[in-house]
N, CA, C and O atoms as CSV, one atom per row, in Angstrom:
chain,resi,resn,atom,element,x,y,z
A,1,MET,N,N,12.523,112.872,-104.644
A,1,MET,CA,C,13.256,111.676,-105.033
A,1,MET,C,C,14.477,111.527,-104.131
A,1,MET,O,O,15.113,112.511,-103.754
A,2,ILE,N,N,14.789,110.289,-103.796
A,2,ILE,CA,C,15.950,109.970,-102.968
A,2,ILE,C,C,16.995,109.287,-103.854
A,2,ILE,O,O,16.663,108.429,-104.672
A,3,TYR,N,N,18.251,109.676,-103.684
A,3,TYR,CA,C,19.351,109.084,-104.440
A,3,TYR,C,C,20.317,108.404,-103.477
A,3,TYR,O,O,20.758,109.001,-102.495
A,4,LEU,N,N,20.637,107.149,-103.771
A,4,LEU,CA,C,21.573,106.381,-102.956
A,4,LEU,C,C,22.768,106.001,-103.829
A,4,LEU,O,O,22.698,105.013,-104.561
A,5,PRO,N,N,23.857,106.759,-103.768
A,5,PRO,CA,C,25.046,106.409,-104.544
A,5,PRO,C,C,25.738,105.168,-103.986
A,5,PRO,O,O,25.708,104.909,-102.783
A,6,ASP,N,N,26.360,104.407,-104.885
A,6,ASP,CA,C,27.135,103.263,-104.422
A,6,ASP,C,C,28.521,103.737,-103.980
A,6,ASP,O,O,28.854,104.915,-104.109
A,7,THR,N,N,29.305,102.826,-103.470
A,7,THR,CA,C,30.600,103.182,-102.888
A,7,THR,C,C,31.547,103.769,-103.921
A,7,THR,O,O,32.294,104.698,-103.614
A,8,ASN,N,N,31.528,103.244,-105.139
A,8,ASN,CA,C,32.428,103.771,-106.166
A,8,ASN,C,C,32.119,105.221,-106.495
A,8,ASN,O,O,33.035,106.007,-106.737
A,9,VAL,N,N,30.851,105.588,-106.509
A,9,VAL,CA,C,30.472,106.979,-106.764
A,9,VAL,C,C,31.026,107.869,-105.653
A,9,VAL,O,O,31.595,108.926,-105.924
A,10,TYR,N,N,30.857,107.441,-104.409
A,10,TYR,CA,C,31.402,108.227,-103.295
A,10,TYR,C,C,32.923,108.310,-103.364
A,10,TYR,O,O,33.493,109.351,-103.036
A,11,SER,N,N,33.585,107.249,-103.779
A,11,SER,CA,C,35.046,107.264,-103.887
A,11,SER,C,C,35.508,108.293,-104.908
A,11,SER,O,O,36.460,109.034,-104.661
A,12,VAL,N,N,34.839,108.339,-106.050
A,12,VAL,CA,C,35.178,109.333,-107.075
A,12,VAL,C,C,34.887,110.735,-106.554
A,12,VAL,O,O,35.685,111.651,-106.754
A,13,PHE,N,N,33.758,110.905,-105.893
A,13,PHE,CA,C,33.397,112.208,-105.324
A,13,PHE,C,C,34.461,112.672,-104.327
A,13,PHE,O,O,34.862,113.836,-104.348
A,14,LEU,N,N,34.915,111.781,-103.464
A,14,LEU,CA,C,35.911,112.146,-102.457
A,14,LEU,C,C,37.264,112.483,-103.069
A,14,LEU,O,O,38.033,113.248,-102.487
A,15,ARG,N,N,37.563,111.920,-104.235
A,15,ARG,CA,C,38.820,112.243,-104.921
A,15,ARG,C,C,38.719,113.555,-105.690
A,15,ARG,O,O,39.726,114.068,-106.177
A,16,GLN,N,N,37.515,114.097,-105.801
A,16,GLN,CA,C,37.274,115.403,-106.429
A,16,GLN,C,C,37.806,115.457,-107.862
A,16,GLN,O,O,38.482,116.409,-108.252
A,17,LYS,N,N,37.489,114.423,-108.633
A,17,LYS,CA,C,38.033,114.313,-109.987
A,17,LYS,C,C,36.985,114.420,-111.099
A,17,LYS,O,O,37.354,114.390,-112.273
A,18,ASP,N,N,35.720,114.541,-110.779
A,18,ASP,CA,C,34.681,114.483,-111.810
A,18,ASP,C,C,33.723,115.663,-111.661
A,18,ASP,O,O,32.896,115.696,-110.750
A,19,GLU,N,N,33.846,116.624,-112.564
A,19,GLU,CA,C,33.029,117.852,-112.515
A,19,GLU,C,C,31.534,117.547,-112.634
A,19,GLU,O,O,30.716,118.142,-111.933
A,20,ARG,N,N,31.190,116.631,-113.513
A,20,ARG,CA,C,29.774,116.291,-113.707
A,20,ARG,C,C,29.180,115.712,-112.421
A,20,ARG,O,O,28.071,116.070,-112.024
A,21,LEU,N,N,29.917,114.831,-111.787
A,21,LEU,CA,C,29.478,114.233,-110.532
A,21,LEU,C,C,29.321,115.307,-109.458
A,21,LEU,O,O,28.342,115.305,-108.712
A,22,PHE,N,N,30.280,116.219,-109.381
A,22,PHE,CA,C,30.180,117.324,-108.424
A,22,PHE,C,C,28.927,118.149,-108.668
A,22,PHE,O,O,28.257,118.558,-107.719
A,23,GLY,N,N,28.605,118.395,-109.932
A,23,GLY,CA,C,27.402,119.156,-110.267
A,23,GLY,C,C,26.140,118.492,-109.753
A,23,GLY,O,O,25.258,119.158,-109.210
A,24,HIS,N,N,26.053,117.189,-109.923
A,24,HIS,CA,C,24.882,116.451,-109.425
A,24,HIS,C,C,24.798,116.521,-107.904
A,24,HIS,O,O,23.722,116.737,-107.348
A,25,PHE,N,N,25.921,116.340,-107.238
A,25,PHE,CA,C,25.913,116.409,-105.773
A,25,PHE,C,C,25.460,117.788,-105.302
A,25,PHE,O,O,24.635,117.899,-104.396
A,26,ASN,N,N,25.999,118.830,-105.914
A,26,ASN,CA,C,25.627,120.186,-105.504
A,26,ASN,C,C,24.152,120.469,-105.746
A,26,ASN,O,O,23.502,121.104,-104.916
A,27,ALA,N,N,23.621,120.010,-106.863
A,27,ALA,CA,C,22.224,120.286,-107.207
A,27,ALA,C,C,21.241,119.458,-106.382
A,27,ALA,O,O,20.135,119.915,-106.095
A,28,LEU,N,N,21.632,118.261,-106.005
A,28,LEU,CA,C,20.688,117.320,-105.392
A,28,LEU,C,C,21.018,116.961,-103.947
A,28,LEU,O,O,20.430,116.032,-103.393
A,29,LEU,N,N,21.942,117.680,-103.336
A,29,LEU,CA,C,22.438,117.312,-102.008
A,29,LEU,C,C,21.370,116.965,-100.976
A,29,LEU,O,O,21.534,115.970,-100.271
A,30,PRO,N,N,20.292,117.722,-100.849
A,30,PRO,CA,C,19.314,117.341,-99.818
A,30,PRO,C,C,18.661,115.975,-100.070
A,30,PRO,O,O,18.101,115.377,-99.152
A,31,SER,N,N,18.734,115.492,-101.296
A,31,SER,CA,C,18.085,114.225,-101.655
A,31,SER,C,C,19.047,113.043,-101.689
A,31,SER,O,O,18.631,111.922,-101.982
A,32,ILE,N,N,20.321,113.272,-101.396
A,32,ILE,CA,C,21.335,112.218,-101.463
A,32,ILE,C,C,21.523,111.608,-100.078
A,32,ILE,O,O,21.676,112.320,-99.086
A,33,VAL,N,N,21.508,110.277,-100.029
A,33,VAL,CA,C,21.688,109.576,-98.757
A,33,VAL,C,C,22.896,108.645,-98.839
A,33,VAL,O,O,23.312,108.223,-99.918
A,34,LEU,N,N,23.435,108.346,-97.680
A,34,LEU,CA,C,24.576,107.448,-97.554
A,34,LEU,C,C,24.116,106.175,-96.862
A,34,LEU,O,O,23.652,106.213,-95.723
A,35,SER,N,N,24.244,105.057,-97.549
A,35,SER,CA,C,23.918,103.761,-96.951
A,35,SER,C,C,25.011,103.370,-95.965
A,35,SER,O,O,26.190,103.632,-96.202
A,36,SER,N,N,24.624,102.750,-94.874
A,36,SER,CA,C,25.620,102.255,-93.918
A,36,SER,C,C,26.526,101.205,-94.572
A,36,SER,O,O,27.651,100.993,-94.121
A,37,VAL,N,N,26.046,100.554,-95.620
A,37,VAL,CA,C,26.869,99.583,-96.350
A,37,VAL,C,C,27.994,100.308,-97.082
A,37,VAL,O,O,29.151,99.894,-97.007
A,38,ALA,N,N,27.662,101.386,-97.790
A,38,ALA,CA,C,28.687,102.176,-98.480
A,38,ALA,C,C,29.638,102.807,-97.469
A,38,ALA,O,O,30.842,102.881,-97.710
A,39,LEU,N,N,29.103,103.258,-96.345
A,39,LEU,CA,C,29.955,103.848,-95.314
A,39,LEU,C,C,30.971,102.824,-94.804
A,39,LEU,O,O,32.137,103.165,-94.603
A,40,MET,N,N,30.550,101.586,-94.595
A,40,MET,CA,C,31.483,100.547,-94.152
A,40,MET,C,C,32.612,100.381,-95.165
A,40,MET,O,O,33.778,100.265,-94.788
A,41,GLU,N,N,32.264,100.369,-96.449
A,41,GLU,CA,C,33.297,100.209,-97.473
A,41,GLU,C,C,34.247,101.406,-97.488
A,41,GLU,O,O,35.455,101.238,-97.653
A,42,LEU,N,N,33.704,102.613,-97.316
A,42,LEU,CA,C,34.549,103.811,-97.266
A,42,LEU,C,C,35.440,103.800,-96.019
A,42,LEU,O,O,36.610,104.178,-96.084
A,43,GLU,N,N,34.883,103.368,-94.894
A,43,GLU,CA,C,35.667,103.267,-93.654
A,43,GLU,C,C,36.806,102.261,-93.823
A,43,GLU,O,O,37.924,102.492,-93.363
A,44,TYR,N,N,36.512,101.155,-94.480
A,44,TYR,CA,C,37.545,100.156,-94.744
A,44,TYR,C,C,38.665,100.759,-95.590
A,44,TYR,O,O,39.844,100.590,-95.278
A,45,GLY,N,N,38.296,101.459,-96.655
A,45,GLY,CA,C,39.300,102.075,-97.521
A,45,GLY,C,C,40.163,103.084,-96.782
A,45,GLY,O,O,41.379,103.126,-96.972
A,46,ALA,N,N,39.537,103.896,-95.942
A,46,ALA,CA,C,40.289,104.893,-95.173
A,46,ALA,C,C,41.230,104.218,-94.179
A,46,ALA,O,O,42.381,104.630,-94.032
A,47,ALA,N,N,40.745,103.191,-93.504
A,47,ALA,CA,C,41.577,102.483,-92.526
A,47,ALA,C,C,42.732,101.751,-93.208
A,47,ALA,O,O,43.857,101.739,-92.709
A,48,LYS,N,N,42.437,101.148,-94.347
A,48,LYS,CA,C,43.467,100.394,-95.072
A,48,LYS,C,C,44.573,101.319,-95.571
A,48,LYS,O,O,45.751,100.967,-95.519
A,49,SER,N,N,44.191,102.509,-96.056
A,49,SER,CA,C,45.192,103.438,-96.584
A,49,SER,C,C,46.071,104.006,-95.474
A,49,SER,O,O,47.257,104.261,-95.683
A,50,GLY,N,N,45.485,104.201,-94.297
A,50,GLY,CA,C,46.241,104.775,-93.190
A,50,GLY,C,C,46.539,106.255,-93.338
A,50,GLY,O,O,47.254,106.830,-92.517
A,51,LEU,N,N,45.997,106.881,-94.381
A,51,LEU,CA,C,46.261,108.301,-94.618
A,51,LEU,C,C,45.213,109.167,-93.923
A,51,LEU,O,O,44.013,108.921,-94.040
A,52,CYS,N,N,45.674,110.164,-93.210
A,52,CYS,CA,C,44.764,111.070,-92.495
A,52,CYS,C,C,43.802,111.767,-93.445
A,52,CYS,O,O,42.650,112.014,-93.089
A,53,VAL,N,N,44.260,112.085,-94.644
A,53,VAL,CA,C,43.403,112.794,-95.597
A,53,VAL,C,C,42.185,111.946,-95.967
A,53,VAL,O,O,41.091,112.483,-96.136
A,54,HIS,N,N,42.361,110.642,-96.093
A,54,HIS,CA,C,41.226,109.766,-96.413
A,54,HIS,C,C,40.241,109.709,-95.253
A,54,HIS,O,O,39.028,109.763,-95.458
A,55,ARG,N,N,40.764,109.600,-94.039
A,55,ARG,CA,C,39.914,109.587,-92.845
A,55,ARG,C,C,39.113,110.893,-92.749
A,55,ARG,O,O,37.918,110.874,-92.453
A,56,THR,N,N,39.777,112.015,-93.000
A,56,THR,CA,C,39.125,113.324,-92.933
A,56,THR,C,C,38.036,113.445,-93.986
A,56,THR,O,O,36.953,113.957,-93.702
A,57,ARG,N,N,38.308,112.982,-95.188
A,57,ARG,CA,C,37.312,113.078,-96.265
A,57,ARG,C,C,36.064,112.258,-95.954
A,57,ARG,O,O,34.949,112.711,-96.211
A,58,VAL,N,N,36.237,111.070,-95.410
A,58,VAL,CA,C,35.071,110.250,-95.043
A,58,VAL,C,C,34.278,110.949,-93.948
A,58,VAL,O,O,33.050,111.011,-94.015
A,59,ASP,N,N,34.962,111.470,-92.948
A,59,ASP,CA,C,34.274,112.190,-91.868
A,59,ASP,C,C,33.503,113.395,-92.404
A,59,ASP,O,O,32.375,113.653,-91.982
A,60,GLN,N,N,34.111,114.131,-93.332
A,60,GLN,CA,C,33.444,115.300,-93.915
A,60,GLN,C,C,32.219,114.888,-94.727
A,60,GLN,O,O,31.193,115.567,-94.689
A,61,LEU,N,N,32.320,113.791,-95.454
A,61,LEU,CA,C,31.185,113.297,-96.230
A,61,LEU,C,C,30.024,112.935,-95.309
A,61,LEU,O,O,28.882,113.318,-95.564
A,62,VAL,N,N,30.314,112.208,-94.253
A,62,VAL,CA,C,29.270,111.802,-93.306
A,62,VAL,C,C,28.608,113.042,-92.706
A,62,VAL,O,O,27.385,113.089,-92.578
A,63,ALA,N,N,29.402,114.037,-92.340
A,63,ALA,CA,C,28.848,115.272,-91.775
A,63,ALA,C,C,27.998,116.013,-92.807
A,63,ALA,O,O,26.920,116.510,-92.482
A,64,MET,N,N,28.480,116.086,-94.046
A,64,MET,CA,C,27.757,116.779,-95.114
A,64,MET,C,C,26.388,116.144,-95.366
A,64,MET,O,O,25.414,116.845,-95.640
A,65,LEU,N,N,26.323,114.820,-95.271
A,65,LEU,CA,C,25.079,114.103,-95.556
A,65,LEU,C,C,24.231,113.872,-94.304
A,65,LEU,O,O,23.151,113.288,-94.388
A,66,GLY,N,N,24.707,114.318,-93.165
A,66,GLY,CA,C,23.938,114.162,-91.931
A,66,GLY,C,C,23.912,112.746,-91.404
A,66,GLY,O,O,22.949,112.344,-90.751
A,67,GLY,N,N,24.957,111.982,-91.679
A,67,GLY,CA,C,25.032,110.606,-91.201
A,67,GLY,C,C,24.672,109.605,-92.280
A,67,GLY,O,O,24.500,109.952,-93.449
A,68,ALA,N,N,24.563,108.370,-91.864
A,68,ALA,CA,C,24.242,107.276,-92.789
A,68,ALA,C,C,22.900,106.666,-92.414
A,68,ALA,O,O,22.484,106.702,-91.256
A,69,ILE,N,N,22.236,106.108,-93.411
A,69,ILE,CA,C,20.971,105.405,-93.194
A,69,ILE,C,C,21.296,103.940,-92.905
A,69,ILE,O,O,22.004,103.284,-93.669
A,70,ALA,N,N,20.774,103.448,-91.806
A,70,ALA,CA,C,21.067,102.078,-91.377
A,70,ALA,C,C,20.443,101.048,-92.317
A,70,ALA,O,O,19.312,101.201,-92.778
A,71,PHE,N,N,21.210,100.005,-92.582
A,71,PHE,CA,C,20.719,98.845,-93.317
A,71,PHE,C,C,19.866,98.052,-92.337
A,71,PHE,O,O,20.383,97.508,-91.361
A,72,ASP,N,N,18.561,97.984,-92.593
A,72,ASP,CA,C,17.637,97.391,-91.629
A,72,ASP,C,C,17.019,96.094,-92.160
A,72,ASP,O,O,17.439,95.566,-93.189
A,73,ALA,N,N,16.020,95.598,-91.438
A,73,ALA,CA,C,15.376,94.332,-91.812
A,73,ALA,C,C,14.700,94.415,-93.177
A,73,ALA,O,O,14.727,93.442,-93.931
A,74,ASN,N,N,14.098,95.545,-93.508
A,74,ASN,CA,C,13.470,95.692,-94.828
A,74,ASN,C,C,14.515,95.635,-95.937
A,74,ASN,O,O,14.290,95.015,-96.976
A,75,ALA,N,N,15.651,96.280,-95.717
A,75,ALA,CA,C,16.730,96.243,-96.699
A,75,ALA,C,C,17.263,94.820,-96.845
A,75,ALA,O,O,17.557,94.374,-97.954
A,76,ALA,N,N,17.388,94.109,-95.723
A,76,ALA,CA,C,17.860,92.719,-95.762
A,76,ALA,C,C,16.895,91.841,-96.551
A,76,ALA,O,O,17.323,90.985,-97.326
A,77,ARG,N,N,15.607,92.049,-96.357
A,77,ARG,CA,C,14.592,91.272,-97.079
A,77,ARG,C,C,14.714,91.510,-98.586
A,77,ARG,O,O,14.695,90.563,-99.373
A,78,GLU,N,N,14.840,92.777,-98.981
A,78,GLU,CA,C,14.976,93.098,-100.409
A,78,GLU,C,C,16.258,92.500,-100.986
A,78,GLU,O,O,16.247,91.950,-102.087
A,79,ALA,N,N,17.352,92.606,-100.251
A,79,ALA,CA,C,18.625,92.059,-100.733
A,79,ALA,C,C,18.535,90.544,-100.901
A,79,ALA,O,O,19.042,89.996,-101.880
A,80,GLY,N,N,17.900,89.879,-99.963
A,80,GLY,CA,C,17.712,88.432,-100.078
A,80,GLY,C,C,16.862,88.063,-101.278
A,80,GLY,O,O,17.149,87.091,-101.978
A,81,ARG,N,N,15.817,88.837,-101.514
A,81,ARG,CA,C,14.942,88.602,-102.665
A,81,ARG,C,C,15.720,88.780,-103.974
A,81,ARG,O,O,15.573,87.984,-104.901
A,82,ILE,N,N,16.540,89.820,-104.041
A,82,ILE,CA,C,17.337,90.089,-105.243
A,82,ILE,C,C,18.307,88.939,-105.505
A,82,ILE,O,O,18.397,88.436,-106.625
A,83,ARG,N,N,19.019,88.535,-104.478
A,83,ARG,CA,C,20.011,87.460,-104.648
A,83,ARG,C,C,19.345,86.164,-105.091
A,83,ARG,O,O,19.865,85.462,-105.958
A,84,ALA,N,N,18.196,85.845,-104.499
A,84,ALA,CA,C,17.467,84.631,-104.886
A,84,ALA,C,C,17.003,84.725,-106.335
A,84,ALA,O,O,17.120,83.756,-107.085
A,85,TYR,N,N,16.483,85.873,-106.731
A,85,TYR,CA,C,16.024,86.067,-108.108
A,85,TYR,C,C,17.180,85.854,-109.086
A,85,TYR,O,O,17.040,85.117,-110.063
A,86,LEU,N,N,18.312,86.492,-108.827
A,86,LEU,CA,C,19.451,86.376,-109.736
A,86,LEU,C,C,19.998,84.948,-109.770
A,86,LEU,O,O,20.450,84.489,-110.819
A,87,ALA,N,N,19.965,84.246,-108.645
A,87,ALA,CA,C,20.449,82.858,-108.589
A,87,ALA,C,C,19.557,81.917,-109.385
A,87,ALA,O,O,20.024,80.894,-109.884
A,88,ARG,N,N,18.270,82.255,-109.508
A,88,ARG,CA,C,17.327,81.397,-110.245
A,88,ARG,C,C,17.450,81.548,-111.753
A,88,ARG,O,O,16.817,80.792,-112.490
A,89,LEU,N,N,18.225,82.476,-112.226
A,89,LEU,CA,C,18.353,82.690,-113.668
A,89,LEU,C,C,19.304,81.675,-114.293
A,89,LEU,O,O,20.154,82.036,-115.107
A,90,ARG,N,N,19.167,80.441,-113.924
A,90,ARG,CA,C,20.038,79.386,-114.429
A,90,ARG,C,C,19.611,79.006,-115.839
A,90,ARG,O,O,18.425,79.135,-116.143
A,91,PRO,N,N,20.477,78.556,-116.705
A,91,PRO,CA,C,21.878,78.262,-116.448
A,91,PRO,C,C,22.765,79.502,-116.529
A,91,PRO,O,O,23.982,79.402,-116.368
A,92,ASN,N,N,22.183,80.641,-116.770
A,92,ASN,CA,C,22.971,81.859,-116.952
A,92,ASN,C,C,22.951,82.757,-115.721
A,92,ASN,O,O,22.994,83.981,-115.848
A,93,ALA,N,N,22.887,82.167,-114.539
A,93,ALA,CA,C,22.838,82.965,-113.310
A,93,ALA,C,C,24.027,83.918,-113.273
A,93,ALA,O,O,25.179,83.508,-113.419
A,94,GLN,N,N,23.728,85.176,-113.077
A,94,GLN,CA,C,24.772,86.194,-112.995
A,94,GLN,C,C,24.561,86.977,-111.709
A,94,GLN,O,O,23.932,88.035,-111.701
A,95,LEU,N,N,25.097,86.437,-110.630
A,95,LEU,CA,C,24.981,87.121,-109.348
A,95,LEU,C,C,25.797,88.405,-109.391
A,95,LEU,O,O,26.744,88.530,-110.168
A,96,ILE,N,N,25.420,89.344,-108.556
A,96,ILE,CA,C,26.212,90.555,-108.424
A,96,ILE,C,C,26.943,90.479,-107.089
A,96,ILE,O,O,26.591,89.678,-106.223
A,97,GLY,N,N,27.949,91.306,-106.934
A,97,GLY,CA,C,28.769,91.264,-105.727
A,97,GLY,C,C,27.946,91.407,-104.453
A,97,GLY,O,O,26.881,92.024,-104.466
A,98,PRO,N,N,28.436,90.840,-103.354
A,98,PRO,CA,C,27.659,90.846,-102.115
A,98,PRO,C,C,27.330,92.244,-101.601
A,98,PRO,O,O,26.219,92.470,-101.122
A,99,TYR,N,N,28.261,93.180,-101.688
A,99,TYR,CA,C,27.960,94.535,-101.221
A,99,TYR,C,C,27.007,95.238,-102.178
A,99,TYR,O,O,26.176,96.042,-101.755
A,100,ASP,N,N,27.128,94.933,-103.468
A,100,ASP,CA,C,26.206,95.522,-104.441
A,100,ASP,C,C,24.782,95.021,-104.220
A,100,ASP,O,O,23.826,95.782,-104.376
A,101,VAL,N,N,24.632,93.744,-103.859
A,101,VAL,CA,C,23.301,93.212,-103.530
A,101,VAL,C,C,22.724,93.965,-102.336
A,101,VAL,O,O,21.546,94.323,-102.333
A,102,LEU,N,N,23.553,94.206,-101.327
A,102,LEU,CA,C,23.086,94.936,-100.144
A,102,LEU,C,C,22.673,96.360,-100.502
A,102,LEU,O,O,21.644,96.846,-100.034
A,103,LEU,N,N,23.474,97.029,-101.332
A,103,LEU,CA,C,23.140,98.401,-101.735
A,103,LEU,C,C,21.861,98.438,-102.565
A,103,LEU,O,O,21.031,99.330,-102.384
A,104,ALA,N,N,21.697,97.482,-103.469
A,104,ALA,CA,C,20.474,97.424,-104.276
A,104,ALA,C,C,19.261,97.180,-103.389
A,104,ALA,O,O,18.226,97.825,-103.558
A,105,GLY,N,N,19.383,96.255,-102.448
A,105,GLY,CA,C,18.293,95.995,-101.513
A,105,GLY,C,C,17.970,97.207,-100.672
A,105,GLY,O,O,16.801,97.498,-100.416
A,106,HIS,N,N,19.000,97.918,-100.237
A,106,HIS,CA,C,18.790,99.120,-99.432
A,106,HIS,C,C,18.054,100.183,-100.249
A,106,HIS,O,O,17.112,100.807,-99.760
A,107,ALA,N,N,18.486,100.384,-101.488
A,107,ALA,CA,C,17.828,101.373,-102.350
A,107,ALA,C,C,16.358,101.021,-102.557
A,107,ALA,O,O,15.491,101.887,-102.439
A,108,LEU,N,N,16.074,99.768,-102.863
A,108,LEU,CA,C,14.680,99.358,-103.067
A,108,LEU,C,C,13.852,99.546,-101.802
A,108,LEU,O,O,12.696,99.963,-101.874
A,109,SER,N,N,14.430,99.243,-100.654
A,109,SER,CA,C,13.665,99.304,-99.402
A,109,SER,C,C,13.275,100.720,-99.008
A,109,SER,O,O,12.299,100.911,-98.282
A,110,ILE,N,N,14.025,101.718,-99.476
A,110,ILE,CA,C,13.689,103.109,-99.141
A,110,ILE,C,C,13.148,103.875,-100.344
A,110,ILE,O,O,12.920,105.082,-100.265
A,111,GLY,N,N,12.942,103.173,-101.456
A,111,GLY,CA,C,12.398,103.816,-102.650
A,111,GLY,C,C,13.366,104.771,-103.315
A,111,GLY,O,O,12.953,105.772,-103.901
A,112,ALA,N,N,14.662,104.468,-103.228
A,112,ALA,CA,C,15.688,105.357,-103.772
A,112,ALA,C,C,16.147,104.905,-105.154
A,112,ALA,O,O,16.043,103.734,-105.518
A,113,THR,N,N,16.655,105.868,-105.906
A,113,THR,CA,C,17.353,105.600,-107.157
A,113,THR,C,C,18.799,105.304,-106.809
A,113,THR,O,O,19.439,106.087,-106.106
A,114,LEU,N,N,19.324,104.188,-107.289
A,114,LEU,CA,C,20.714,103.843,-107.034
A,114,LEU,C,C,21.588,104.536,-108.071
A,114,LEU,O,O,21.335,104.432,-109.271
A,115,VAL,N,N,22.606,105.235,-107.615
A,115,VAL,CA,C,23.519,105.952,-108.498
A,115,VAL,C,C,24.820,105.165,-108.571
A,115,VAL,O,O,25.421,104.847,-107.545
A,116,THR,N,N,25.249,104.853,-109.788
A,116,THR,CA,C,26.431,104.015,-109.986
A,116,THR,C,C,27.043,104.273,-111.352
A,116,THR,O,O,26.382,104.792,-112.252
A,117,ALA,N,N,28.298,103.910,-111.500
A,117,ALA,CA,C,28.919,103.869,-112.821
A,117,ALA,C,C,28.864,102.444,-113.364
A,117,ALA,O,O,29.288,102.187,-114.490
A,118,ASN,N,N,28.345,101.530,-112.568
A,118,ASN,CA,C,28.299,100.108,-112.899
A,118,ASN,C,C,26.870,99.686,-113.255
A,118,ASN,O,O,26.311,98.777,-112.640
A,119,ARG,N,N,26.298,100.344,-114.235
A,119,ARG,CA,C,24.907,100.071,-114.610
A,119,ARG,C,C,24.709,98.630,-115.046
A,119,ARG,O,O,23.664,98.037,-114.775
A,120,ARG,N,N,25.688,98.069,-115.710
A,120,ARG,CA,C,25.535,96.728,-116.271
A,120,ARG,C,C,25.152,95.712,-115.195
A,120,ARG,O,O,24.335,94.822,-115.430
A,121,GLU,N,N,25.746,95.854,-114.025
A,121,GLU,CA,C,25.451,94.923,-112.943
A,121,GLU,C,C,24.087,95.225,-112.324
A,121,GLU,O,O,23.286,94.314,-112.116
A,122,PHE,N,N,23.824,96.476,-112.032
A,122,PHE,CA,C,22.597,96.843,-111.323
A,122,PHE,C,C,21.356,96.819,-112.212
A,122,PHE,O,O,20.243,96.678,-111.704
A,123,ASP,N,N,21.521,96.952,-113.510
A,123,ASP,CA,C,20.358,96.917,-114.413
A,123,ASP,C,C,19.671,95.556,-114.411
A,123,ASP,O,O,18.536,95.445,-114.876
A,124,ARG,N,N,20.324,94.527,-113.904
A,124,ARG,CA,C,19.717,93.188,-113.824
A,124,ARG,C,C,18.752,93.052,-112.650
A,124,ARG,O,O,18.047,92.049,-112.538
A,125,VAL,N,N,18.718,94.048,-111.782
A,125,VAL,CA,C,17.878,93.966,-110.580
A,125,VAL,C,C,16.481,94.482,-110.907
A,125,VAL,O,O,16.324,95.665,-111.208
A,126,PRO,N,N,15.466,93.625,-110.857
A,126,PRO,CA,C,14.110,94.056,-111.208
A,126,PRO,C,C,13.574,95.100,-110.228
A,126,PRO,O,O,13.697,94.968,-109.010
A,127,GLY,N,N,12.979,96.138,-110.806
A,127,GLY,CA,C,12.348,97.174,-110.002
A,127,GLY,C,C,13.285,98.254,-109.507
A,127,GLY,O,O,12.831,99.244,-108.933
A,128,LEU,N,N,14.586,98.089,-109.713
A,128,LEU,CA,C,15.560,99.070,-109.234
A,128,LEU,C,C,15.759,100.158,-110.281
A,128,LEU,O,O,16.049,99.865,-111.441
A,129,THR,N,N,15.604,101.407,-109.872
A,129,THR,CA,C,15.892,102.542,-110.748
A,129,THR,C,C,17.365,102.886,-110.583
A,129,THR,O,O,17.855,103.054,-109.466
A,130,VAL,N,N,18.066,102.989,-111.714
A,130,VAL,CA,C,19.514,103.188,-111.702
A,130,VAL,C,C,19.866,104.391,-112.562
A,130,VAL,O,O,19.321,104.563,-113.653
A,131,GLU,N,N,20.783,105.228,-112.069
A,131,GLU,CA,C,21.301,106.365,-112.831
A,131,GLU,C,C,22.817,106.386,-112.719
A,131,GLU,O,O,23.397,105.872,-111.763
A,132,SER,N,N,23.449,107.002,-113.732
A,132,SER,CA,C,24.883,107.255,-113.680
A,132,SER,C,C,25.098,108.756,-113.769
A,132,SER,O,O,24.560,109.406,-114.665
A,133,TRP,N,N,25.873,109.309,-112.858
A,133,TRP,CA,C,26.153,110.748,-112.849
A,133,TRP,C,C,27.570,111.060,-113.276
A,133,TRP,O,O,27.933,112.232,-113.387
A,134,GLN,N,N,28.369,110.059,-113.516
A,134,GLN,CA,C,29.770,110.285,-113.795
A,134,GLN,C,C,30.017,110.509,-115.273
A,134,GLN,O,O,29.235,110.095,-116.129
A,135,THR,N,N,31.133,111.180,-115.550
A,135,THR,CA,C,31.555,111.390,-116.919
A,135,THR,C,C,31.864,110.033,-117.524
A,135,THR,O,O,32.609,109.235,-116.954
A,136,GLU,N,N,31.284,109.785,-118.679
A,136,GLU,CA,C,31.458,108.474,-119.330
A,136,GLU,C,C,32.847,108.331,-119.901
A,136,GLU,O,O,33.172,107.297,-120.483
């Protein structure tokens, strides 16, 4: 099984504040992947903060996971399909954030389980397997 955590999960992991999350990472590390979409968001956060410690933590995460998986044409196709599906749910259309759509599409395109603390948003995506590893 492949696990694709969203950016918020990685942010909590990098802050080293959640024992349960750490346990999942330690147990499942070979199966955890980093989306280039989540990496962009982490890079933005590190650059915005200007703190060397944030830059170092992102670099260490990328090294630990062996790099990031590129968002490709298959991921783009899935993300487009998801966004169109959610937009058609009128009059109650409930789109999800643009980066979340990309992450959901990426997870579907590689057959991964998306890991998030934001199940409410991702549970609306048909066919997407979602888990939460964080302390509730």
